[in-house]
N, C-alpha and C positions, 0 to 999 in steps of 0.2 A: 414852664412848669407853674402849676397853680399852688398857691400857698395859703394855708389856714393860719391867720394871724389874729389872736385875741378874739376868736369866735367869728371872724370874718374872712372871706375869700378874696384873693387878689392875684393879679398877674404882675404888672409893673405900675398900674395906676391906682384908682380908687378901690376901697374895700366894699364888699357886698355881703349881705347876710347869707346868701345861698349861691351855689355855683350857677343855678339857673338865672338868677339876676345878673351875675357877672357876665355870662354869655350873651344874654339879651342886650345888655347895655354896651358890651364890646361890639356886637353886631351893628347896633343902631349908630354907634359913633363913627364907624368906618375907619377908625384909627388902627394902626398896626398892633397886634397882640403884644409883641415885645419890640424894643428898639433893635435888638440884634437880628431877630427873624424877619422883621418887616412883613410878616404874614397878616393878611386881613381876612376876617370872617365875612364871606359873601353869601354862600348858600349852605343850607343844612344838608347833611347826608342822611337820608331817611333809611331806617333799617328795613330790610326785606322781610316778608312774612315768615320765611323759614329761619330767620335769625332769632336767637334767644333774647328775651326781654329780661331786664334786671329782676323784675318781680317774679319771673319764672324760676329763679335760682334760690334754693334754700341752703344756707350755710350750716354745716354740722361739724362734728369732730373730725379732725384730720386723721386719715388712716395711718396707723402706726403710733398713735399717741396713747395707747393703752398698755397696761402691764399684763403679762401672761404669767401665771404661776405654773411651773412645770413640776 
């Protein structure tokens, strides 16, 4: 689990200003992500062309969050 702590992101080790920095440094270090999991970041999983990108999604109002006068 990733934690936001005082404006910084961390797993179990150092704090980083962005999630991207955390992932890059975790990958470069070759150390396990957590002591419990012992998972090591080795290769990125690239999104396929058909998968949505985060920038393609617009957040709006939740359906059902409005009042109806009857």
